[in-house]
C-alpha positions as CSV (number, residue, x, y, z in Angstrom):
1,M,-108.0,21.3,-38.1
2,H,-109.7,17.9,-38.5
3,K,-109.2,16.5,-41.9
4,G,-111.4,13.5,-41.8
5,P,-114.1,12.8,-44.5
6,S,-116.6,15.5,-44.8
7,I,-119.2,13.3,-46.6
8,H,-119.6,9.5,-46.4
9,I,-121.8,8.1,-49.2
10,E,-122.5,4.5,-48.5
11,N,-124.2,2.0,-50.8
12,V,-126.6,4.7,-52.2
13,T,-129.1,3.4,-54.8
14,K,-131.9,5.3,-56.5
15,R,-134.6,4.0,-58.7
16,Y,-137.5,6.3,-59.7
17,K,-141.0,5.1,-59.7
18,S,-142.0,3.1,-62.8
19,A,-138.3,3.1,-63.9
20,Q,-136.9,-0.2,-65.1
21,E,-133.3,0.4,-64.0
22,D,-131.5,2.2,-61.2
23,S,-130.4,5.8,-61.8
24,L,-127.7,5.1,-59.2
25,S,-126.5,1.7,-58.1
26,H,-124.6,1.0,-54.9
27,V,-122.6,4.2,-54.9
28,T,-120.0,4.5,-52.1
29,L,-117.7,7.5,-51.9
30,K,-115.8,9.6,-49.4
31,I,-115.4,13.3,-49.9
32,N,-112.8,15.0,-47.7
33,E,-112.9,18.4,-46.1
34,S,-111.6,21.1,-48.4
35,D,-111.8,18.9,-51.5
36,V,-112.8,20.1,-54.9
37,Y,-114.5,16.9,-55.8
38,G,-115.7,16.3,-59.3
39,L,-118.7,14.1,-60.1
40,L,-118.3,13.5,-63.8
41,G,-119.9,11.3,-66.4
42,P,-121.9,11.2,-69.6
43,N,-125.5,12.5,-69.9
44,G,-127.8,10.4,-67.9
45,A,-125.0,8.9,-65.8
46,G,-126.6,9.8,-62.5
47,K,-124.6,12.9,-61.5
48,T,-127.5,15.3,-60.9
49,T,-129.5,12.6,-59.1
50,L,-126.6,12.0,-56.7
51,I,-126.2,15.8,-56.0
52,S,-130.0,16.0,-55.5
53,I,-129.8,13.2,-52.9
54,L,-126.8,14.8,-51.2
55,C,-128.7,18.1,-50.9
56,G,-131.8,16.4,-49.5
57,I,-133.9,17.3,-52.5
58,I,-134.8,13.7,-53.1
59,P,-134.4,10.6,-50.9
60,P,-132.3,7.6,-51.9
61,S,-134.0,4.3,-52.4
62,Q,-131.4,2.7,-50.2
63,G,-128.1,3.6,-48.6
64,N,-126.8,6.2,-46.1
65,I,-125.2,9.6,-46.3
66,S,-123.3,11.1,-43.4
67,F,-122.0,14.7,-43.2
68,Y,-119.2,15.9,-40.9
69,I,-118.1,19.4,-40.1
70,G,-114.8,19.5,-38.2
71,G,-115.1,15.8,-37.5
72,V,-118.6,16.2,-35.9
73,E,-121.6,14.6,-37.6
74,I,-124.4,16.9,-38.4
75,S,-128.0,16.2,-39.5
76,G,-131.4,17.6,-40.0
77,I,-131.8,21.4,-40.0
78,E,-128.2,22.0,-39.1
79,R,-127.1,20.0,-42.1
80,R,-129.3,21.9,-44.4
81,S,-128.0,25.2,-43.0
82,R,-124.4,24.2,-43.7
83,L,-125.0,23.2,-47.3
84,G,-125.1,25.4,-50.4
85,F,-126.5,24.3,-53.8
86,V,-126.1,26.1,-57.1
87,P,-128.3,24.2,-59.7
88,Q,-127.7,24.2,-63.4
89,E,-131.1,26.0,-63.9
90,Y,-131.4,29.6,-62.7
91,A,-132.8,29.6,-59.2
92,F,-133.8,33.2,-58.6
93,Y,-136.6,35.6,-59.4
94,Q,-135.9,37.2,-62.8
95,E,-138.1,40.2,-62.0
96,L,-136.1,41.1,-59.0
97,T,-132.6,42.7,-58.7
98,P,-129.5,40.8,-57.4
99,R,-129.8,42.7,-54.1
100,Q,-133.5,41.8,-53.7
101,N,-132.8,38.2,-54.6
102,L,-130.0,37.9,-52.1
103,D,-132.0,39.7,-49.4
104,Y,-134.9,37.2,-50.0
105,F,-132.8,34.0,-50.0
106,G,-130.6,35.2,-47.1
107,A,-133.7,35.8,-45.0
108,M,-134.6,32.1,-45.5
109,Y,-131.4,31.3,-43.5
110,N,-132.5,33.6,-40.7
111,L,-129.5,35.9,-41.1
112,S,-129.8,39.1,-39.2
113,K,-130.3,42.3,-41.1
114,G,-126.9,43.5,-40.3
115,V,-125.1,40.3,-41.2
116,L,-127.2,39.9,-44.3
117,S,-126.5,43.4,-45.5
118,E,-122.7,42.9,-45.0
119,R,-122.8,39.6,-46.7
120,I,-124.7,40.9,-49.7
121,G,-122.2,43.7,-50.2
122,E,-119.3,41.2,-50.0
123,L,-120.8,38.9,-52.7
124,L,-121.8,41.7,-55.0
125,D,-118.3,43.0,-54.9
126,E,-116.5,39.6,-55.2
127,L,-118.6,38.5,-58.1
128,G,-118.5,41.8,-60.0
129,L,-122.2,42.6,-59.6
130,T,-122.0,45.9,-57.6
131,K,-122.7,48.1,-60.6
132,V,-125.8,46.1,-61.5
133,A,-127.0,45.3,-58.0
134,D,-130.2,47.3,-58.4
135,K,-131.0,46.3,-62.0
136,V,-133.6,43.7,-62.9
137,V,-131.9,40.3,-63.4
138,S,-134.0,39.5,-66.5
139,T,-131.9,42.0,-68.4
140,F,-128.6,40.3,-67.6
141,S,-126.3,38.3,-69.8
142,G,-125.9,34.5,-69.2
143,G,-122.6,35.0,-67.4
144,M,-124.1,37.6,-65.0
145,K,-127.0,35.4,-64.2
146,R,-124.6,32.6,-63.4
147,R,-122.9,34.9,-60.9
148,V,-126.2,35.8,-59.3
149,N,-127.0,32.0,-59.1
150,L,-123.7,31.5,-57.4
151,A,-124.1,34.4,-55.0
152,I,-127.4,33.0,-53.8
153,G,-125.9,29.6,-53.1
154,L,-123.1,31.3,-51.1
155,I,-125.2,33.8,-49.1
156,H,-125.1,31.8,-45.9
157,K,-121.4,30.9,-46.1
158,P,-122.0,27.1,-46.5
159,A,-119.3,24.6,-45.3
160,V,-120.1,22.4,-48.4
161,L,-121.0,23.9,-51.8
162,F,-122.7,21.7,-54.5
163,L,-122.3,23.0,-58.0
164,D,-124.2,21.5,-61.0
165,E,-122.6,22.8,-64.2
166,P,-121.8,26.3,-62.7
167,T,-120.2,27.7,-65.9
168,V,-122.4,26.2,-68.6
169,G,-123.2,28.7,-71.4
170,V,-121.0,31.6,-70.1
171,D,-118.2,33.5,-71.8
172,V,-114.5,32.8,-71.2
173,Q,-114.0,35.9,-68.9
174,S,-117.0,35.0,-66.7
175,K,-115.9,31.4,-66.5
176,N,-112.4,32.3,-65.4
177,A,-113.8,34.8,-62.9
178,I,-116.2,32.2,-61.4
179,I,-113.5,29.5,-61.1
180,K,-111.0,31.9,-59.6
181,Y,-113.5,32.9,-56.9
182,L,-114.4,29.2,-56.2
183,R,-110.7,28.5,-55.7
184,E,-110.5,31.3,-53.2
185,I,-113.4,30.0,-51.1
186,N,-112.0,26.5,-51.3
187,R,-108.7,27.6,-50.0
188,A,-110.6,29.3,-47.2
189,G,-112.1,25.9,-46.2
190,T,-115.2,25.4,-48.2
191,T,-115.6,21.8,-49.6
192,I,-116.8,21.9,-53.2
193,V,-118.7,19.1,-55.0
194,Y,-118.9,19.9,-58.7
195,T,-120.3,18.5,-61.9
196,S,-119.4,19.6,-65.4
197,H,-119.1,18.5,-69.0
198,H,-116.1,20.8,-69.5
199,M,-113.3,18.2,-69.1
200,S,-110.4,20.7,-69.3
201,E,-112.0,22.9,-66.7
202,A,-112.6,19.9,-64.4
203,E,-109.1,18.6,-64.8
204,E,-107.7,22.0,-63.7
205,F,-110.2,22.7,-61.0
206,C,-110.7,19.3,-59.2
207,N,-108.2,17.5,-57.0
208,R,-110.3,14.3,-56.8
209,I,-113.0,12.9,-59.0
210,A,-115.5,10.1,-59.3
211,L,-116.4,9.0,-62.8
212,I,-120.0,7.7,-63.0
213,D,-121.5,5.8,-65.8
214,H,-125.0,4.1,-65.9
215,G,-125.4,5.0,-62.2
216,K,-122.2,3.2,-61.1
217,V,-118.8,4.5,-60.1
218,V,-116.3,3.3,-62.7
219,A,-113.2,5.3,-61.4
220,E,-112.5,7.3,-58.3
221,G,-109.5,9.0,-56.8
222,G,-106.9,11.7,-57.1
223,M,-106.7,13.3,-60.6
224,T,-102.9,12.7,-61.0
225,D,-103.1,9.1,-59.8
226,L,-106.1,8.2,-62.1
227,L,-104.4,9.6,-65.2
228,A,-101.2,7.6,-64.4
229,E,-103.0,4.4,-63.6
230,N,-105.0,4.5,-66.8
231,N,-102.0,5.6,-68.9
232,V,-103.7,8.7,-70.4
233,S,-102.5,12.2,-70.7
234,G,-105.7,14.1,-69.7
235,L,-109.2,13.8,-68.2
236,Q,-110.9,13.8,-71.6
237,D,-108.9,10.7,-72.7
238,L,-109.7,9.0,-69.3
239,F,-113.4,9.8,-69.8
240,I,-113.5,8.3,-73.3
241,K,-111.5,5.3,-72.3
242,L,-113.8,4.4,-69.4
243,T,-117.2,5.4,-70.7
244,G,-116.8,4.7,-74.5
245,E,-117.5,6.8,-77.6
246,E,-121.1,6.0,-78.3
247,Y,-123.8,8.6,-78.5
248,R,-125.6,9.5,-75.2
249,D,-129.1,11.0,-74.9
């Protein structure tokens, strides 16, 4: 299997209209196939902006992004069909059931009825939602809603999955179950790009990270190497050392 870079991010800059400063400034990164790649940083560092650009939700002000699947560059509709995005906000219809939500969003990827039905069954089972598959999502706990959010992002079996704070506000059991399932799909070949404020979770989950502050990359590389190079014992210490201790909005 080709193991070349899955995503090339070259000199990406983003400045919003009327803004006085760049939200991202000349970001250059390479994310490899089958990575669990953490985009980490303080509030307002530019993490969500970068994920939004990578997913095609907003355009960069300058710079280029190239995606490769099995060493072959993809673009346009094909690129969108191979990407999955799980936002921090709930991205489903609260008045519908998990099954109805998955059926709706799966149809947007033109999955056949047979394939979609099988895929819905798989995800409901894997994410512990089978017993509540036909109950209205608005009645669910935060952890259950996070799992519905995740299932929607995975309905089309994306090659690259973007996760923006996928375990925020959930209980320990749900968090462990979500991370366990994400590890399983990563081992099966899905590249994961992930943001979180949970440093202990990120340290255990990610094999590579980019630490972003004020829109710039201040550290990038393998987790073990970065900790050794900066003479720190854990990711939280690295985070504080490179981004400081002042309050962030």
